[in-house]
VOGU-3710 file (C-alpha; in Angstrom, 3 decimals, decimal comma):
1> mtsehgwmrv> 13,545/35,834/-24,733  10,669/38,296/-24,465  7,248/37,399/-23,087  3,923/39,191/-22,768  0,378/38,089/-21,942  1,133/34,374/-22,200  3,118/34,750/-25,449  6,883/34,301/-25,720  9,312/35,333/-28,444  11,475/32,215/-28,731
11> cspsdipige> 13,727/32,813/-31,776  13,978/34,258/-35,262  12,498/32,495/-38,322  16,030/32,142/-39,692  16,901/29,895/-36,737  14,658/27,193/-38,202  15,462/26,393/-41,854  12,761/24,665/-43,914  12,594/20,979/-43,060  14,593/21,464/-39,849
21> shavkidagr> 13,735/21,542/-36,145  14,953/23,667/-33,259  14,685/23,264/-29,460  14,244/26,261/-27,157  14,384/26,138/-23,351  11,542/28,083/-21,790  12,380/27,445/-18,123  14,769/25,388/-16,000  13,102/22,071/-16,719  11,189/22,411/-19,967
31> sialfnqngk> 11,832/22,984/-23,653  9,646/23,322/-26,740  10,297/21,938/-30,217  9,889/24,088/-33,327  9,446/22,553/-36,784  9,548/24,374/-40,139  7,418/22,475/-42,617  7,324/24,137/-46,039  7,668/27,567/-44,478  5,059/27,064/-41,758
41> ifatdnqcph> 6,349/26,790/-38,212  4,777/24,408/-35,681  5,489/24,289/-31,942  5,135/21,329/-29,597  6,443/20,231/-26,242  9,909/18,827/-26,919  9,348/15,914/-24,511  7,843/12,800/-26,088  4,814/11,904/-23,904  5,820/8,250/-24,000
51> mgypltrgvv> 9,258/8,244/-22,353  10,529/11,782/-22,683  12,860/11,552/-25,686  13,491/14,960/-27,337  11,164/15,248/-30,319  13,531/17,521/-32,213  15,392/14,263/-32,910  12,257/12,808/-34,509  11,003/12,761/-38,094  8,084/14,663/-39,675
61> nggvltcdwh> 6,342/13,144/-42,662  2,914/14,093/-44,009  2,068/16,112/-40,923  2,945/13,234/-38,589  5,750/13,654/-36,056  7,385/10,346/-35,097  9,675/9,977/-32,086  13,008/8,413/-33,024  13,231/6,241/-29,876  10,087/4,077/-29,625
71> grsfdleggg> 8,201/5,192/-32,707  5,290/6,980/-31,016  3,598/9,183/-33,632  1,648/12,426/-33,245  -0,415/14,845/-35,290  2,084/17,697/-35,599  -0,604/20,372/-35,506  -3,134/19,021/-32,986  -0,845/16,770/-30,926  -3,029/13,663/-30,957
81> cfnyecddle> -1,103/10,417/-30,381  -1,748/7,461/-32,677  -0,440/4,884/-30,178  -1,549/3,437/-26,833  0,085/4,077/-23,410  1,054/7,542/-24,563  -0,445/10,909/-23,708  -1,365/13,374/-26,461  1,403/15,815/-27,278  0,951/19,403/-26,129
91> tfvveiregg> 1,044/21,864/-29,057  1,145/25,649/-29,146  -0,132/28,434/-31,380  2,663/30,139/-33,363  2,766/33,653/-34,873  5,486/35,378/-36,902  5,600/39,023/-35,966  8,108/41,801/-35,335  10,772/39,662/-36,989  10,450/36,870/-34,461
101> vwvelgdgty> 8,725/33,557/-33,777  6,144/33,978/-31,001  4,581/30,994/-29,199  1,476/31,160/-27,015  2,430/29,206/-23,877  -0,596/30,191/-21,805  -0,551/30,719/-18,047  0,982/27,350/-17,156  -2,119/26,152/-15,315  -2,417/22,356/-15,165
111> krkdqhlrll> -5,295/21,362/-17,464  -4,649/17,705/-18,313  -6,023/15,875/-15,281  -8,564/13,854/-17,288  -5,980/12,888/-19,918  -3,488/11,753/-17,303  -6,127/9,784/-15,396  -6,910/8,030/-18,664  -3,196/7,378/-19,119  -3,092/5,821/-15,645
121> wegllsrdsw> -6,069/3,630/-16,569  -4,252/2,398/-19,682  -1,180/1,601/-17,608  -3,264/-0,341/-15,071  -4,885/-2,432/-17,792  -1,596/-3,176/-19,551  0,420/-3,655/-16,322  3,046/-1,247/-17,679  5,043/0,009/-14,678  6,502/2,984/-16,528
131> tiskaialll> 3,103/4,239/-17,697  1,709/3,899/-14,168  4,636/5,756/-12,557  4,642/8,426/-15,256  0,897/9,083/-14,982  1,008/9,286/-11,181  4,012/11,649/-11,316  2,193/13,930/-13,773  -0,959/13,933/-11,645  0,927/14,677/-8,423
141> sggvsenniv> 2,921/17,401/-10,157  -0,371/18,914/-11,321  -1,677/19,088/-7,765  -4,070/16,137/-7,987  -4,534/14,540/-4,571  -3,463/10,998/-3,735  -7,064/10,115/-2,980  -8,193/11,154/-6,481  -5,482/8,949/-7,944  -6,323/5,975/-5,743
151> elilrhlgrh> -10,052/6,350/-6,466  -9,331/5,530/-10,111  -7,063/2,640/-9,125  -9,845/1,413/-6,855  -12,454/1,449/-9,619  -10,124/-0,556/-11,833  -9,289/-2,914/-9,000  -12,926/-3,742/-8,245  -13,421/-5,176/-11,709  -9,914/-6,689/-11,874
161> iatsrgaeeg> -10,395/-8,695/-8,677  -13,986/-9,594/-9,534  -12,901/-11,151/-12,822  -9,298/-12,241/-12,313  -8,350/-12,801/-8,652  -9,277/-15,096/-5,787  -9,530/-14,269/-2,092  -5,840/-14,596/-1,249  -4,506/-12,759/-4,323  -7,179/-10,088/-4,145
171> geiisllisg> -6,613/-9,532/-0,452  -2,880/-9,090/-0,954  -3,515/-6,496/-3,674  -5,916/-4,567/-1,428  -3,373/-4,641/1,369  -0,705/-3,203/-0,929  -3,106/-0,553/-2,235  -4,142/0,832/1,138  -0,602/0,440/2,499  0,864/2,350/-0,445
181> lkvgkryege> -1,615/5,167/0,096  -1,065/5,423/3,840  2,712/5,060/3,702  2,904/7,535/0,806  1,172/10,221/2,884  4,111/10,119/5,300  6,630/11,054/2,574  7,299/13,701/-0,055  8,762/13,763/-3,584  10,203/10,575/-5,017
191> drlmalslag> 9,439/8,609/-1,826  5,750/9,474/-2,063  5,706/8,657/-5,774  7,381/5,313/-5,083  4,767/4,331/-2,484  1,855/5,270/-4,764  3,468/3,623/-7,784  3,847/0,400/-5,799  0,142/0,541/-5,015  -0,702/1,105/-8,685
201> raasgsasdr> 1,597/-1,652/-9,909  0,097/-4,103/-7,411  -3,424/-3,255/-8,579  -2,724/-3,490/-12,307  -4,042/-6,249/-14,520  -6,891/-7,248/-16,799  -10,438/-6,203/-15,969  -12,895/-8,217/-18,030  -16,598/-7,681/-18,450  -18,924/-9,728/-16,274
211> ldvialpppv> -22,623/-9,785/-15,493  -23,610/-7,060/-13,063  -24,635/-8,205/-9,613  -28,187/-7,053/-8,901  -30,055/-6,759/-5,624  -32,511/-9,407/-4,498  -36,127/-8,353/-5,143  -37,943/-6,836/-2,140  -39,004/-7,288/0,511  -35,681/-8,250/2,092
221> twvqlegwir> -34,820/-7,412/5,701  -31,444/-7,217/7,393  -32,381/-10,141/9,628  -32,896/-12,284/6,542  -29,673/-11,139/4,886  -27,657/-11,712/8,054  -28,967/-15,239/8,413  -28,336/-16,088/4,767  -24,787/-14,686/4,796  -23,873/-16,658/7,925
231> efsrnmqdgr> -25,282/-19,842/6,395  -23,594/-19,302/3,032  -20,300/-18,585/4,828  -20,503/-21,894/6,693  -21,258/-23,664/3,424  -18,546/-21,872/1,388  -20,910/-20,273/-1,145  -19,207/-17,018/-2,035  -21,363/-16,194/-5,071  -24,505/-16,203/-2,952
241> ierclytare> -22,792/-14,087/-0,295  -21,863/-11,471/-2,904  -25,459/-10,982/-3,975  -26,574/-10,716/-0,353  -23,892/-8,133/0,387  -24,850/-6,159/-2,699  -28,495/-6,272/-1,590  -27,512/-5,065/1,881  -25,600/-2,197/0,310  -28,534/-1,259/-1,949
251> nnyedkifkl> -30,897/-1,311/1,046  -28,716/1,065/3,081  -27,430/-1,475/5,595  -23,803/-0,401/5,085  -23,232/0,289/8,787  -23,996/-3,360/9,603  -21,962/-5,081/6,906  -18,441/-5,085/8,333  -19,479/-6,229/11,783  -21,151/-9,239/10,168
261> lyecavaphy> -18,157/-9,896/7,908  -15,854/-9,919/10,925  -18,169/-12,224/12,849  -18,044/-14,693/9,965  -14,265/-14,367/9,654  -13,614/-15,125/13,352  -15,730/-18,285/13,323  -13,612/-21,275/14,434  -13,609/-22,921/10,996  -11,656/-19,943/9,585
271> sgfprnltyl> -8,864/-20,155/12,174  -6,570/-21,570/9,484  -7,009/-18,454/7,318  -4,970/-15,805/9,174  -4,991/-13,266/6,375  -8,790/-13,074/6,278  -8,845/-10,729/9,259  -5,932/-8,682/7,924  -7,517/-8,265/4,509  -10,953/-7,474/5,965
281> sdlaevvnef> -9,296/-4,696/7,937  -7,749/-3,384/4,719  -11,160/-3,450/3,032  -12,656/-1,560/5,972  -9,928/1,067/5,600  -10,681/1,366/1,890  -14,357/2,082/2,635  -13,349/4,526/5,358  -11,107/6,408/2,894  -13,300/6,336/-0,215
291> gwvdsselvc> -16,850/5,473/0,801  -19,164/2,749/-0,420  -19,961/4,282/-3,806  -16,412/3,853/-5,156  -15,608/0,613/-3,316  -18,887/-1,320/-3,441  -17,993/-3,794/-6,213  -14,608/-4,472/-4,672  -15,897/-5,018/-1,125  -18,909/-7,136/-2,054
301> nlaakmigqg> -16,885/-9,409/-4,326  -13,679/-9,792/-2,329  -15,315/-10,009/1,103  -17,633/-12,705/-0,239  -14,635/-14,639/-1,553  -12,919/-14,381/1,829  -15,753/-15,472/4,106  -17,063/-17,991/1,584  -13,823/-19,621/0,461  -13,359/-23,357/0,429
311> raepeslhre> -11,880/-25,183/3,411  -10,129/-28,535/3,408  -10,554/-31,139/6,126  -8,357/-29,955/9,060  -5,534/-32,129/10,375  -5,795/-33,649/13,863  -4,221/-30,823/15,882  -6,313/-28,275/14,041  -9,465/-30,275/14,710  -8,650/-30,224/18,418
321> alrlmadllp> -8,089/-26,467/18,266  -11,440/-26,001/16,524  -13,168/-28,024/19,250  -11,501/-26,018/22,022  -12,335/-22,733/20,338  -15,961/-23,738/19,792  -16,254/-24,606/23,502  -14,792/-21,272/24,636  -16,410/-18,831/22,224  -20,000/-18,808/23,544
331> dieshnyeln> -18,681/-17,531/26,856  -16,497/-14,986/25,014  -19,552/-13,765/23,087  -21,687/-13,276/26,215  -18,933/-11,562/28,233  -19,511/-7,979/29,449  -16,604/-6,105/27,881  -17,367/-2,876/29,701  -15,529/-4,489/32,623  -12,324/-4,971/30,611
341> tktdfneral> -10,292/-1,954/31,706  -7,141/-3,443/33,279  -3,806/-2,682/31,638  -1,572/-4,200/34,326  -1,593/-8,004/34,220  0,717/-11,012/34,118  1,866/-10,653/30,520  4,714/-13,120/30,970  2,253/-15,902/31,887  0,178/-15,105/28,795
351> veailsvnid> 3,230/-15,169/26,506  4,500/-18,414/28,061  1,120/-20,036/27,427  0,928/-18,808/23,815  4,430/-20,158/23,106  3,991/-23,354/25,111  3,201/-25,576/22,101  0,027/-26,475/24,017  -2,972/-25,004/22,230  -5,341/-25,827/25,101
361> rafksiseai> -3,153/-23,865/27,520  -2,810/-20,973/25,038  -6,560/-20,661/24,481  -7,374/-20,893/28,181  -4,824/-18,192/29,033  -6,556/-15,793/26,645  -9,986/-16,662/28,050  -8,757/-16,175/31,621  -7,214/-12,783/30,803  -10,491/-11,639/29,241
371> hdgvsiqrli> -12,504/-12,786/32,254  -9,990/-11,150/34,601  -10,925/-7,809/33,020  -7,804/-7,129/30,941  -8,402/-4,531/28,233  -8,814/-6,116/24,798  -6,617/-3,397/23,312  -3,949/-4,245/25,904  -4,131/-7,930/24,921  -3,800/-6,951/21,263
381> tsfvllaadr> -0,706/-4,953/22,232  0,825/-8,070/23,800  0,276/-10,038/20,584  1,660/-7,177/18,444  4,799/-6,764/20,554  5,272/-10,528/20,891  5,368/-10,784/17,090  7,698/-7,769/16,880  9,970/-9,263/19,543  10,182/-12,526/17,605
391> martpvdvda> 11,068/-10,574/14,464  13,748/-8,754/16,453  15,320/-12,015/17,672  14,701/-14,680/15,030  17,925/-16,484/14,017  19,044/-15,337/10,564  21,836/-17,818/9,843  19,127/-20,226/8,673  15,615/-19,557/7,364  14,450/-16,684/9,577
401> gwgalstefn> 10,772/-17,318/8,838  10,002/-13,739/7,811  6,856/-14,722/5,935  5,346/-16,432/8,962  6,500/-13,787/11,431  5,249/-10,845/9,362  1,895/-12,618/8,958  1,700/-12,994/12,754  2,517/-9,324/13,206  0,087/-8,046/10,578
411> laaslriayk> -2,739/-10,226/11,925  -2,207/-8,947/15,457  -2,069/-5,323/14,273  -5,220/-5,764/12,184  -7,184/-6,637/15,327  -7,155/-2,913/16,155  -9,382/-2,315/13,136  -11,425/-5,442/13,887  -12,108/-3,915/17,301  -13,189/-0,645/15,680
421> yggpsvaakg> -15,658/-2,197/13,223  -16,609/-5,481/14,866  -16,443/-4,552/18,532  -14,544/-6,080/21,469  -16,121/-9,538/21,118  -14,887/-9,875/17,521  -11,399/-8,658/18,485  -11,339/-11,083/21,416  -12,177/-13,990/19,111  -9,466/-12,749/16,769
431> lfhaawltfs> -6,937/-13,295/19,583  -7,651/-17,030/19,420  -6,939/-16,958/15,680  -3,646/-15,165/16,407  -2,778/-17,772/19,050  -3,479/-20,604/16,617  -1,259/-18,961/14,010  1,604/-18,697/16,505  1,062/-22,344/17,428  1,064/-23,438/13,777
441> nrwiniplrd> 4,344/-21,518/13,282  5,930/-23,285/16,267  8,854/-24,549/14,165  10,475/-21,114/14,461  13,247/-21,585/17,038  13,157/-18,382/19,112  13,844/-18,672/22,865  11,134/-17,592/25,302  11,755/-14,287/27,078  9,808/-11,800/29,187
451> lqdplshgel> 8,564/-8,886/27,071  8,962/-6,644/30,107  12,765/-7,075/29,928  14,342/-4,639/27,440  16,788/-6,089/24,933  20,424/-5,513/25,896  22,688/-3,637/23,484  25,822/-1,552/23,149  26,072/2,167/22,421  25,876/3,801/19,010
461> tvsnaeqgtd> 28,910/6,081/18,798  27,670/8,892/16,589  27,477/12,618/17,309  24,042/13,381/15,868  20,799/11,808/14,639  21,680/12,138/10,956  24,888/10,174/11,409  22,947/7,538/13,328  20,262/7,072/10,691  22,902/7,056/7,951
471> qivnsirsln> 24,822/4,294/9,723  21,694/2,179/10,204  20,481/2,644/6,624  23,974/1,763/5,391  23,818/-1,454/7,421  20,482/-2,287/5,794  21,883/-1,635/2,332  25,059/-3,610/3,050  23,020/-6,545/4,414  24,566/-6,251/7,884
481> vhgvtdevlg> 21,689/-8,061/9,583  23,781/-9,007/12,631  24,955/-5,451/13,303  21,739/-3,555/12,601  20,022/-4,823/15,777  22,544/-3,213/18,127  22,663/-0,081/15,994  18,893/0,465/16,136  18,736/-0,243/19,864  21,735/2,016/20,448
491> ylgtdfssns> 20,064/4,813/18,484  16,816/4,389/20,431  18,798/4,646/23,665  19,737/8,247/22,800  17,677/11,419/22,655  17,601/11,262/18,853  14,243/11,270/17,051  12,844/7,756/16,742  10,294/9,004/14,205  13,129/10,142/11,938
501> llkeiggavl> 14,752/6,719/12,212  11,535/4,942/11,266  11,065/7,238/8,288  14,611/6,579/7,069  14,249/2,808/7,475  10,949/3,036/5,599  12,676/4,915/2,792  15,267/2,143/2,521  12,410/-0,357/2,290  10,627/1,576/-0,450
511> wddtnlqlls> 13,682/1,800/-2,693  14,571/-1,891/-2,842  12,972/-4,466/-5,126  11,667/-6,286/-2,037  9,415/-3,280/-1,365  6,167/-5,076/-2,207  7,083/-7,870/0,198  7,507/-5,423/3,083  5,006/-2,673/2,260  2,078/-3,958/4,336
521> tlraifdewd> 4,330/-4,641/7,315  5,895/-1,184/6,966  2,447/0,383/7,105  1,539/-1,675/10,218  4,837/-0,705/11,909  4,099/2,986/11,265  0,628/2,583/12,798  1,853/0,630/15,816  4,710/3,066/16,402  2,090/5,810/16,586
531> hvnsgdvalg> 0,205/3,680/19,139  3,198/3,056/21,412  3,843/6,809/21,445  0,199/7,811/21,954  0,169/8,200/25,739  -2,265/5,266/26,017  -0,846/2,370/28,061  -3,392/-0,030/26,560  -1,910/0,690/23,114  1,626/0,078/24,344
541> dghparhqll> 2,837/3,502/25,425  5,934/3,015/27,536  6,044/-0,750/27,001  9,631/-2,078/27,341  9,236/-4,097/24,106  8,111/-1,170/21,957  11,588/-0,720/20,446  11,350/-4,196/18,932  8,977/-2,708/16,344  11,859/-0,818/14,731
551> vglaryatdv> 14,440/-3,524/15,357  12,214/-6,161/13,757  11,531/-3,984/10,722  15,232/-3,154/10,257  16,264/-6,828/10,468  13,477/-7,925/8,109  14,412/-5,240/5,566  18,103/-6,142/5,812  17,796/-9,916/5,644  15,533/-10,059/2,576
561> rlnknsmasi> 17,080/-7,123/0,724  18,173/-7,713/-2,866  20,116/-4,453/-3,243  18,266/-3,850/-6,467  15,998/-0,874/-6,849  13,660/1,018/-9,135  15,164/4,410/-8,348  16,052/5,169/-11,955  12,503/4,728/-13,238  10,920/6,689/-10,391
571> ntamrfsegr> 13,457/9,503/-10,604  12,962/9,596/-14,365  9,196/9,804/-13,839  9,673/12,744/-11,472  11,937/14,539/-13,954  9,472/13,667/-16,724  6,687/15,401/-14,786  8,888/18,523/-14,681  9,007/18,555/-18,486  12,648/17,495/-18,880
581> ttvevfdt> 13,611/15,270/-21,798  15,241/11,889/-21,276  18,543/13,174/-22,643  18,571/16,000/-20,086  17,805/13,565/-17,273  20,632/11,248/-18,248  23,028/14,149/-18,784  22,486/15,225/-15,173
//
């Protein structure tokens, strides 16, 4: 084929009899379709924008090209699609000259960002996984950044949660959204697409109209808003909280909002709502990534639902815990946290108290550690690694309790962000919530052990890191939950790259149908693994229990794995974005 100035000679007119079609490959992954209608030749992309079927196998009638697979129809000349969840078809100018058919292909520059963002929006509204994956693949292939893609998902999600989801459901969706974005940035190709597609699929759903929230009329001060929000939180009045938050946002009090939200969330009466702190941290990360303009509706609505949600009468043990917490917290609030710099303390005594099935002892051990000057970040590390250690050792021949254990882990890890936005006092109060959660999960039968003692294990007999990661991933895929513990520990006892192992385990998580169940925990493991390799002792650097992060993740991924995956759809979406037809994909 000959080309010049964006034009390409693709065939001779005789190659396309009247009423027939003809496909011509123009590069390794793309072909165009030529149609001869009453002597006039039309050129389109040969890939149906719906699911990639070759359009040369379609039918043309009255200027309308109809795909033979799912019946999507297009204007043959202009390319417009007459159906939903389908991009417009790309068409090309055709000239007959010098005895050949010439097609103007242009310079290949990506020019369909707006169309593909609209396609993503349609997929989000209809909850169509294929449309979501396809649109994201096209956008990524066109060089559109993950943040641009997630901004659109975020705008949809604000209205979706405001009209269709409560605090718990909405919080879980937010967690999956921010986790998909952050995990996706650690991968390339299909792995990155999978992580972002999971985020999009989690966020999809109806987004109905509702009355706009408007700011309270002036004058309104922050002192007034703070007092009202605290009162409405105590009285479970989320609608009133939302208007106050919106007013605070409109009056440029954004820098004060999350500290107040955290202070409401760590109040004793919310100790039975462990995911509140986790989801608030996810909301804070959303604002940090995208700013208040794009996330305002989402934050004001969902945060109000979380700190204003209804609470049932607590049972007797919980009432006692609330009383103990209420007695301790005033002293925790007035404590001078500039003195909390110690990283060396009696961690075993703290862990024994937390696991003692004595909530009074557990709470007092935390209070004593704080007053002894232990770093709040170091205490958070103990809670994080305690949860990871329990995940690494939970019995799996019966119910392993992964839901409870992963909630413990994610709550503890989220206290890092609570510290960042709410300060050390908020994070310290959050430790009491984490202790109560561990107490309420006390049915999990895991023997007490000192976190300072490394787990014993055998050796992994492989010659290089690739063989080691392959063996571990194979154990995950073959559901070898008993063997994977020793394999991970054996790998970590070598000089092989632990970061490579975590990335490979994460890839195995992404490609199984349990991926949504593990995505938030995977993101937290990535973050905590960065912390324990940061050089900061307070964040866990050098801690003997740090390896339990990877062991716990590997066991969790193995024990809940279904050995089903969405690889075919994601791979097809990637090939689709390269311009290949479905037939070509399946042939290869």
